[in-house]
N, C-alpha and C positions, 0 to 999 in steps of 0.2 A: 701707519709708518713713518707719513711724512713727519709726523710733529716728533717721533724720536728720532729722524734721522735730525732734526734742527740741534733739538736738547743736546744731542750727542756732538753735533758742530759746534752749537756751543763753547762748554765744556771743553771740547779740545782747541780751542782758540783762546778758554782762558789759561787756561794749563801751558800749551807750546807756541801758540800763535798760529799764523799761516800755512806755516807749514805742517802740524798737524792736520789744519783742516783738510790741505790738498792731498793727506796722506788716506786721512777717512776715505776722502769723494773717489777715490783710483783703489779702496779696496771694498766700497761698495759696488762701482761698479765692475771691474771680476767676480764678483761672488752674484749678481744679478742676473751675468752672463752665464755665469756656471752653476748656477739653479735657480733661476727663474722658470728658465717652460718646465722641467719637473716642478716645481712646487701649483703649476697651474693645470695636471696632468694630477695629480694627486693630495690629497690632503696631507697639509702642514705635519700635523703631527702622525703622521703613519710612515712621513719621510726621511730615508735612513742618510746616518750621516756617509759625509765624503769617502772616498776610495771606495766602494764600489758603486758607484755612478751607472757604469756598464752592467756590469750584473742584475742591482735591482733595479735600473731600464727594463731590460730584456723581459725580468719576469712581472713588472709593473702591464705592461706591454701583455703579457700574454692574461696575468690575472683578468684582465681588461676584458679580452678575448673571451676567456672564458667565463666572465660576469653575464658577460652580453648574452652567450651563448645559452646561459642557464635564463637568465629572465625575456627571452627569441621564445626558448623551450616550454616554459611555465604559462607566459602569455600562451602560445599557441594550444598549449592541450586545452588550458580554461576557457579559453573562444570556441576549442573543437565540442568539450563537451558539453556547451551550452545550445550543439548544432546535435544531439547524441544521431539524429535518422541518418543528417546528411552521414554524420563520420561512418557512421556503423555502415551504411552503403558501399560509401567510398572503402572502406578498411575491407569488408567482404569480398569485395570486385577485384580488391589486389591479389588479395589472399588467393581468390581461386587461381589467378593468371600466375602470380609469383608459384603459388603449389603445384600447380599442373607442371609448368617448366622445370623446377628444383625437383618433384619425384623424376621425370623422364631424362631430368640430367644424372637421377644418381645414379639411371640404368645407364647411360652414357659412360660414365663416369667407371662403373665399375667397369662393362666391357672394352670401350675404347684406351681409356685413360690409366686404371690399374694395371699392372704387371700380374700375368698370371703368380700363384702363387707356390713358385719355383725359384730353385737359387738362380742366378741369371738367368731371367726370364727371354730375355729380350733375344739370347745365343738360342734358344728352341727354337729347331727348324722344322721345317716337313716338306713331303717332296710330295710337288704334284708333279703328274704325267698328262700331257697333252693329246688328246689322240684324234689323231684328223681324220674328218668324216669318212673317206677313202678305206679306212683302216680299222672303221671302229664295227662294231657286230651290227649295229644295228640303222649302220646308215648314217648317223649325225658323231657330230665332233662332240667328243667327252673330257669333261674336265676331272679328271680320278686323284686321290691319296692314296699314298703306300706304293709297295712294289709288289710284283708276284713272289710269292713264296719262295718258289727253286732260287733266285735271284738275289736273294737277301746276301747271303756268304759271298758271292763277287760284289756284292756294292758297297761294303764292308770293308773288303780285302784292298779293292782299289777304290778309295775315297780318303785323299789326304786333307781335304776344305773341312774333315766332320770329325771332331775326336771324340765322338761315341754315337753310338749307332745301334737300337731297338725298336724290336717287334711284335708286336701283340696283335693276336686276332678274340674273338669270345667264344667263352666257353661255357656251357652249363650242366651243374651235376649235380647227383640228386645226393640232400647227407642224410644219412641212413646209422639208425641201431641209434635212437636218442628220440624216441617218442614217434609222432607222428615224420614219415620222409619227409624232406623237403626238399626243392629243388630251389639252386643256387646258382645268379649268374658273376661269374668274372671273365679272367685276362688269361690265357697262359700268353707269358712275357718273355722277351731275353734276361738273361740274369742282368744283365746293362743298364734296365730297365732304370731300377733306383738310381742308380750311379748318374743314369746320364740328368735325373730329374732333378737330382741334389735332394732329396727328400730323408730323413732317416725314418727308421718307423720306429713308436710309441714304447714299444719293447719287446725285445728278440732281435730279432737282426734280419736281415734279407739275404737274397739270395749270393751264390758265387759261381763262377764256370763248373766248380765241380759237380753244381742242382742241376748245367743243362747237359751233363754228360749219359752216355747210355747205357743204361743199369744203374742208375744214380735212385737212392729214397728218396719215392717220391717226397714232396715239400709242402705247401703250404703257406701264402701269408694271406691273415684276414686282415680286411676292411672293418674301420673302429667301430662302424655302425653295426656288421654280423656279430664284432664280439658283441656286443651291447644285449642282443638282438636274441641271440641263440645259448648262448653262453651268459650272462650278464656281466659282463668282464671280470670275468674269476681270471688272474693270472696263470694257474695252472693247467691253464689250455694248450701253456707251449711243452706241458710233457702228457695230453695227452691226445693220442692217435686219434683220426678221423675217416669216418669211412663216408667213401666220396665214389656213389657208380661201382661200390662192392669192392673198393681198396685202399687198402689203410695210408692216409697221409702224416706226416708230421708235423706240426706248425711250427712254424721258425720265426714267426713274431706277429705283429698287429700293426698297425698301420697309424700314422696321426689321425685326430680325427677329420680334421679337415680336407685330410691327400682322397678327392674318390675319383682319379683318374682312370680311364679316363672322362666316367661319365657318375656320377652318383649313384646308378644303380648295378656299382660294380663290389660286389661281395669278398672278393677272395682274387688273389695271384698263383698264378702255380707258373714253375720254368717251361719252355718251351725249347723242344729240342732241335732247329733247322732241319737237321740232315735225318730225322725222326717222322717229319712231319706227314700224314696222309698223304698218298697219291690223290686220293678224291674229296673234295670237300672246299672248302676256301680259299680259290684260288692268288686272290689279294691280300695282303696283310697290311694295317696300319705298321706306319712306320713312323718314330721321334729320332730327333738326333742333336748333337749338340756342335754349333761351328765353334771350327778350330778357333783359338786366340789371332786375334789381326786377320780373320778373313772376313769379308764384306758378304754378301745374300748372291751379288754380281758374280762371284768370284767361283762361289758356291753352285751356282744354277752351268756359270760357263763348265764346269769338271761333269755335274752331272749328267752334261748332255755328251759329254765326249764316253763318258764308260753308257752311257746308255743306247747311243749310237751302234757301240761296239757289241750289244748285247738284241739290241733290237733291230739293227742297220738305219740306216741315215731315212732321213725324213721325206717326205716326196718335194719335187723339185718346186712345185707353186704354193710349197708352206712354209706362210708368213710370220706363224708362231710355234718358240721354241718345243723342242719336245718335252724335255720337263724344265719345272720353275721350282727352286726353294724358296720356301716364304718361311715369314714368321708364324711358329702355333699360334700365338692369339690371333694375329689379321687369319689361317685359317679354320678359326673359331667360329669368330663373328660374320663373315664374310656371308653368311646366308643369312643372317636378319639385318646386318646392317644399311640395304637401303631401304625396308620399314623401319629400323634406325630413325634414321635420316626424315626420314617420310612424316614420321613422329614429333620428332623433335620439331620441325618446320611447323607442324599443326599446331603444336602447343604456343609455337611463338606466336604465332595467328593469335593465338585466345590472350597473348598476354599483350597483342598492341591492341584489339579489340577492347582488351579492357583499359586499356594505357588512355586510347581515345573516349571513353566511356565516362570516366575520372578525369579527366581534362575538360569534359564536358560541363561534367555538376562544379569542376572550380571554376569556368569560367563563367557559370548561370549566377554560381556565388561572387562571384567579383563584383557583376554588374549588380546585383543585390546589396554589395556591400561600398559601390561606388559614394554615398555619401559620408559614410562613415571614412572612408579614405582622405578622401575632400577635406574633411572636417582637422583631420591627425595633420595634412599638409598644411593646411594653415595654421595651426598651431603650430608648426617650425618643422615638421617631418621631412624629411627629406625623400624624394623617392627614390635612393637607394637604401634605406633604413626602412620606407616600406615594403619595396620590392624585398628587402632581407628577413620580414616577416612574413609573407605571400612563400616565401621559398620555403621558407622553416615550418611553416602547416603541412606544406607540401610534403615535405619532408617527413615530418612528423606522422603524416599518415602514414605513406612508405613504410614508413619503421614498425608502424603497428602493422601493416597487412602482411611487409617481412616475417615478424614473428607470425602471424597466425599461420601464416602459406608453412609454416616449418610442423606447424601440426598437421596441416592438409596433405602435405607431403610423407610422412612418418603412416596415415594412413592410407595414402593412396600409393605408398611401396607397399602394406600390408596386403593393398586389395590388387594388386599388380602381380605378388608372386601370387597369390593365388589363383588368379584368374589365368596365370600364364604357367600350371602344373598341373597337370595331368597326368590322373592315375590311368596307367596306358600299359598293357604290358610291352616287357622288353622289345619282343620280335618286331613290335607296331614303331615303337619311337626310336627305333635304333641305338637301343642305349638310353633315351636323355629323355628325362620325362615331363622339361621343363619346354616351351614352346621360347624362350630367350634363354641362350647358353648363360652358365653364372648367374640366374637368379638368386642363387641362395646367399652368393655373397652380396647383394642389391642391399645396403645399406646408405646412413646421412655419416658422413667424415669429413673430416677438415674443410676438403674440396667442395664437399655440395652447402654445405655453413657456408663457404665462401661467396659461391655464386649465389649463395638467397641474401645475400647480402649486398652484391655489387647489383643482384637484378632488382631489387629494393632500394637502393640509389638511383639507378640507371633509371629506375619506374619512375623515382620520388620528379627527379629535374626534368626528366620527358613528361611529363604530367604539369609540372608548375611551368613549362614553356608558355600554354595560351593565356593565364589570369595572369603572368607575366606581362605577355603584349599586351592584354589590354590594358592594365595597368599603367603602359606608358601614354595610350590614348586618351586618357580621361583627365581632363582640364579642369582643376578644382573646383576654378572660378566661377565657370560654367556650370559648374554642378551644383554649387551653394544655392546660383543665383536663381537658376529653374530647373531643383529637384525633378519638376514632370518631363524635361525636354527628354531628356533618353526613353522614358519609356512610349512617344510617341514615333517611336522608328520605324512606324507603318510595317509591310507587308513584306516588306523588300528581303532578301534573301545576301543582299548584294552589297549591304554596309552591316551595323554593328552583327547581324547574327551570322555575316558569312562564315566565321570561323568554325562556332556553332554545326552549320550545314557543312562545314568542308568534313568535319570528323564526326558526324554520323555518317556521310555516303561514306568517307571512309572505313567506318565498321562494318556498313552494310554490306561491302564491295568486300572485305574481307573474309564475313560470317558468308557471303556466299559461296568464295572459297573452299571453306571448308565444309558448307553441306552439299557440294556439288560430290568433293569427293568422299564424304561420310556419306554418300546416296549409290557412288560407283561402287563400292566397296562393298556395304549393303544389300543393290542389288546381286553384285556378282557372288556375294557369300547364300543368299535368298536361291541364285539358280543354282549353286553347284550344291546347297542342300537338297533340291530338289529334284536333282537328272535322276535316270531314271537308273539304276543299276544293278537292275537285270536279276534279284532274288529280293524276297520276302522277308526282312531283318527280324519281324516281328514276333516274339513270345517264341523265338530262338537261341538258346546257351550254346556257349562253345568251351572248352576248356582240352585241358593236352592232359596225355598221360604217362609219364616221362618213368621211361626202366633205367636202372641201374644203367651204362656205357660197358655192355658184354654181354650182358643181361641179355637171355633168349636169343640165343645169337642164333639157332636155325630159323630160318625166314618161315619155314613150316610151323614151326613151335608159336614165332611169335602170333603167326598169322590165328592160329588158335587159339589165341589168347582173344585178338580182337576180336572173334568173332562173337568170344564168349562176352563178352563185356558189352560190344553192338546186341546180343540176344539179352542179356540179365537189364543193359539201359530201355531197350522197349517195350519191356515186362512192367515198367515202374506206373502207376498210375498220371493220367494224365498225359505220359507220352504219345505223341503221333506218332513219328516216326524217328529214328536214329541212323545215326552216319557218319562214316571219317573221312578225311584227304589227309593229304602230305603237308599241304599248303590254303592256308584256309584267304580268302580275295583279302584285300588289304596289306600283305603281307609284304614289304620291300620285297621279293625272289620271286624271278622271273629264270621258268626252264626251259628252257625252247631246244623242243626234238626234231628229226628229222619228220618231213612229211612230201609223200609225194604219192603222186596218183597217175596211174601207168599211161592213164588216153589223156593226160595231160603231161607229156616230158618237157617242154617248154616252164610250165611254173614250179618245175623240181628244180632246174638248175638255178635255183637262184633270184628269178626277179621278183616273187613275191615274197613278203617276209617269212620269217620264219615264224609258225604257230607256236605259240605257249602251251607246254603240257602239265596235266590234271593226273596226281592217282586218288580213287577216290574209293569208299566203299560200293555197295550196290546200290542202299538207297540212300546217299551222301546230297544227288541233287534235289531229291521230293523231299527230304529234312531243308537242305535253304533255299526253299518255296525258288527255285527254279522255273518257268514255264517251260513245257514240252510242244516246240514247235512241230516236227514230224517223227515220224517212226514211235520210238519206243524206250524205256528206260533200260538200262539194268535189269535181268532177274537172274533166278535160279539157275538158266541152262548157261547163264555168260562164268561160270566158274574154270577151276583151274581145269587144263585140258581140254575145253571146249572151242570154238572156231573164237581167234582172238574177237575181239569188240569192242567198239570204241565210240561215243559221244560226240558229237563236235557245236560249234554255236553259228550262229545266223552267218557273224564276218567270216570266218574261215569255210561255210558254204557258201558265201560271196563272192569270196578269192577266189576259191579253186573250183567251185560250180558254177557262179551268174545263175542263171532262172532257173536251172535244173535241180531235179530231186536230187541229192547225193546219198539216199538212205538205200543200200544195200549194195554201194561200192567199197572193193576192196584198193586198198591204198597201203602202200607201205609206209613204218614206220619203226620204231626198235624191235628188232629182234628179224628172223627170219622171216619167221609168214606173213603173211598178208593181212591186214585187218580189216573188220566187215563196219563199215559205218552202219549203228545200227538205228541212231536219232539226233536229233538237232536242237538242240536248244537256245535259252535266250540267251543274248551278248551278257555278260559277266566284266563288270568293272572289276575288275583285278586287282591292280596296282593301287591306283588314287583315283576317286572321283574326278580331279580334273583331267582324266584323260582319256582317249574314246577305247573302246574295248580292243584289245588284241582279237585276232584267231587264235579260236585253241581248239582244244581236243582234252575227253579224258579216259583216260584208260581205270580198268575194273584191277586192285588188289589183287582178286584170287589170281591173274590170268597173268603176274608178275610177281613170283617170289620170287625174295631173296635180290632184287633187283637193286645194283649200286645205286642208283637216284633217287629211289628211296629211300636208304643207309642214310644220305648223304645229306636229305634234307630233314632227316628224323637227328643228323647231329649237330643241325646249323641250325633248325629253328628251336630246338632241344626235345622234339618228340612231338611223336601224333595230334592232330587237331580232331577233336569230338564234337557232331553238331547233335545237339535234340532237338527237337520242333513238339511243345506241349500248348495243352490247350489255353490255357492261364499263366501266372506268372512261373516260369522257368527257375530264377534263381529260390523257390521252394524243393528243387530237387536237392540242389548241390549238400546235403547232410545224407541222403540215401546214395548220393554217385558216390561220396569218399567212404562209405560202409561198401559197397560191390568191389569200388578197387581196389582196395585192405582187404578185401576177403580173398580176390582171386590172384591181385602181386603186392604180398606186406612191402616190400620195396620199392614198389611204386608209387610215385608222385604226383596227384591231382594239382596241377594249377594253371595258371594264367584263367578262372575262372572269370568269363563277361559275356555280358549278352550280345547279341549282335547287333541292336539297337544302337548301345554302350560306343564299339569298336567302331561304326557308322560314324558315331558322332566324335568322336576322339580322332578319326580322320582326318577332320575337317576343323580340330579345333584351333591352330594358327591362323586361315584365316577368319574363322566366328571373333578369336581376338580381337585383332586388328582392327574386323569390322563395329565391333561392339568401343574399343577404345575411341576410333576417330568419329564413331557413330555420337559416340558424349560429349564429347569436346567440340563437334559439329553443331550439335543441339546448347551446351551452354556458350557456344558462341553467336546461338540465332536470337538465345535469351538476351543476350547481354545489348546486343544489336537492337533490338525492339524493346527493351531498357531504356537505351539510349535516343529514340526517337522517341520515344513517349518524352522522356525528360524535355527532350527539345522542343515540343511542338508543345506540351505544357508550359512552360518555359512560355514562349510565344503567346499563347492566348495568354495566359498572368501580365505580359508585357503590355498589350495588346486592348487590355479591359476596357479601357477609357474609349480606342477606336470602338471594339463590339458595340459597345452601349451607345455610341451616338448613329452606328447604322442600324442598329436596332429600333431608333428613335426618331429612325428617319422612316423609319418602315420596308427596314430588308427585312423579308421573312427568314424565318430559322432553318429550312433547308439550304438557303444561299450562306448564309455561315457557315452551318457543316459544310457544304461542298468548299468552301474556301478555305476553312483550316485542314479538310482533308489532303486538297487537292497538294497545300502545301508539303504535307505529308507524303501522296502520295507521287509526289518531284522529287522528293528526295530518295524515299525509297528505289521510286523507276530507273536512277540515274548510279545509285549504290550495288545493286542488282546488275544492271547493265554493264558497268566496271567490273564487276566481281567473275559473269559469265566469261568476258573477254580474257577476263585472269586466268580463269578454270581453264579455259578452252589451250593454255601452252604451259598453266602448273598441272594439269591430274595427265599428261602424257610420264610422268614420274611411276605415277600407280601402275601403268603398262603392264608388269611383269606381275603385280599383285590381283590382278582382274580376271575371271572367268566369263567367259562365256559371248560380252561387250568389249567394246572399247573404250577407250578415254573420253571420245569426244560422244559418249551414248547420247543422241537428245532424246530418248524418253526421260534420265536421267536431268538433264540439262532442264528441259519445260517444267520438268512435275517441280523441282527445285523453287525455280523462279515464280511458278506460280505459288509453292507454297510458303515463301519468305515475303512473297507480297501479300500473303492469308494474315502474317504476322505481324506485318510490318503495317497492314490495316490494322489490324485489332489496336496495335501500338497508339497508331493515331486517330482512332474513331474514339477512344474515351477522353483525351482532354480535348475533340471536337466535340463533343456532345457535353461537354461540362461549358463547352462557350454558348452554343444553342440555351445551353438554360440560366446563361446571366439576366438579371434585372435590370432593365437599362438604366431605370431610375437610380438604380443603388449601386450601380457599375459609375454613373456617372459622380455621385453623389460622394462616392471611396477616392475617385480619382482627385 
């Protein structure tokens, strides 16, 4: 370049003299200033002409960054592929942690972040009544949803903050005339329901106000599932009348496929006429409404309290809580599972933190082994920033691979979650929802979940890279190259090179201990719940309902005769020991409380004790259920209609009203004018849920209550009478014979809700089992990760101290002493981590209090058991490398070093 400039200068001097030379120098100076830096950044043949300077510079810098990034990624991939075991372990560890978080986040996303699939879902609200304890029928504060059915019209007329209001109540009807009669679960709804939700039908139309007027033609809207299941999607269903409960209904429309309001078990909707609601039955109905434009929840709540005070009166003076609250529909839907959901999310975050600590330890160990490589690269001109960028890129590449694998794991986890959280239970047991988690069928991986997985992967990569980057900053290249063995003579102290690794392992163990304590508490709670005495023997017991069309067998004597005939024929089936019937099975969420007064104890009759629950049963029902007889006798032939009214009570009722006295033979007052004689005492039955103590109960014989309105009401609410058959062997083999008997006796009756009693008991504890299993699996995963972590650290320390161990053994150190030395270091880490974890668990497990049964969140047995179990797991993780250390050959170890 210099020679070329001289030639140009000589030519200019010859042609035009010194002035031309000066012009050439000025031009060269300007050109150098203008293009010199760019020519040093880019090859000359790629540099564009002037006029595009800024755009090209920007493009060139971006291109340089892209090229460098691609080079870093390619180099990182090559380096990581050369260590397949290390890379696989890191990717799998991250995938498990990120995958678990992604799966649980997908649930959170659906329940808490995704609005309900209705028009303007944020404006859909429900009315909640906070009943104070002094006004509650059981003396405890209640929080109930909906309104009294007879008050709905007044609510609708007075409200100005709600633009739409609709009520609904459960109803079950028998579909007949299309082969075998089937029982359908549906809802009676206000015609305004569909307008309130803003969801049009798939075909046909929905109800209007004329459908809710007295005398209107019965109409029905089918769910998409019922339309497909019972009518194969035939559009002619709109012109085909359906016989439901012996009444002809015109199908006016079919709902959208994803419309399953209020729950997936709903198969139809029929109009509800508030003025024609039955006088007996469900007193409270559910209500959903829509906030008027510009109205806040607070304003709606304030108005609700004003309206409520006019109807219910003012709340007690000392009541601090408002009587009525208007809350968003989705908030009310997820409220029962929100605490458990937060616990689950916190659990998977703990698992991810443990995975991060594990990966950080692995990366740290690998960085230590690469000290010489990094030192040589630094000596060859690589800056610390360049080396740090390479380490960071490798970690990000690992995290990205873990994130991709986590998506696959999340897909599988979501499918498993849906399966585990779905319970094939009858509607009367689950109050309409077959899923432990609401809206679980809508859980899927969408863009929010993918974004969460990407963010979690990036954050995990950055978090895991902190440890190797910190180590890199402390490496002295000159020192490493001069004495490659210096770093391996670090000794046994955890306070120097091993401090970071030890801290990470202690953190892993502490986090895993917290999770295991939580899992242990939930597991023990579930075991205690599943083993609680239930008061009857569910083995080999089959339960089912025989549902008659509404209005059928209106005469009570006729219904009684049919029941007796069915029971007689059931008893005659081969293998049947005894058969009975009841109006309410155990575990049904319905409690009938009736007057019970002992003339000799007038003080107790004035409401100083809990009002007992009543069950209407057939003669042999208690024996069919396997309820132990404590005193007296069973119902017999002599206790039929017209005989002395007889009742049986349970031990809780006997203890509450009679103390240690024998109540058999005592006359008491209850339903009806005639006194009832207590003829027997049976064991306590857990009627509602297994986690509640048995309530005082008494049992009345069907035959002595012909046409009783309470019996009719329970039949209407629960769909029909329950039958119980105890057999010698598998009771499900009787189902075909039972169907045949019912079809022969009552062709229009439906045999439905067929379950063994064992299955019903199992379904009733599905929710605690689900949570215990889920957190238990995560706890075990955390323990395994922590065990791998402590194993890795101890193994790494043994490797780094091979020379020292060889010297010790060459100087006569016995193998047990070497074993104890290595185990002692592991025990110190594990003991410190367990101690910190137990201290943390004492505080964090308090949030599990509402999910526990039979033990507290600080249960000492669980804490001690977890500490011992984890100590055993940690001992195994330490023993393997310690045992390897004792088998070192001192001569070989010293020669290798």
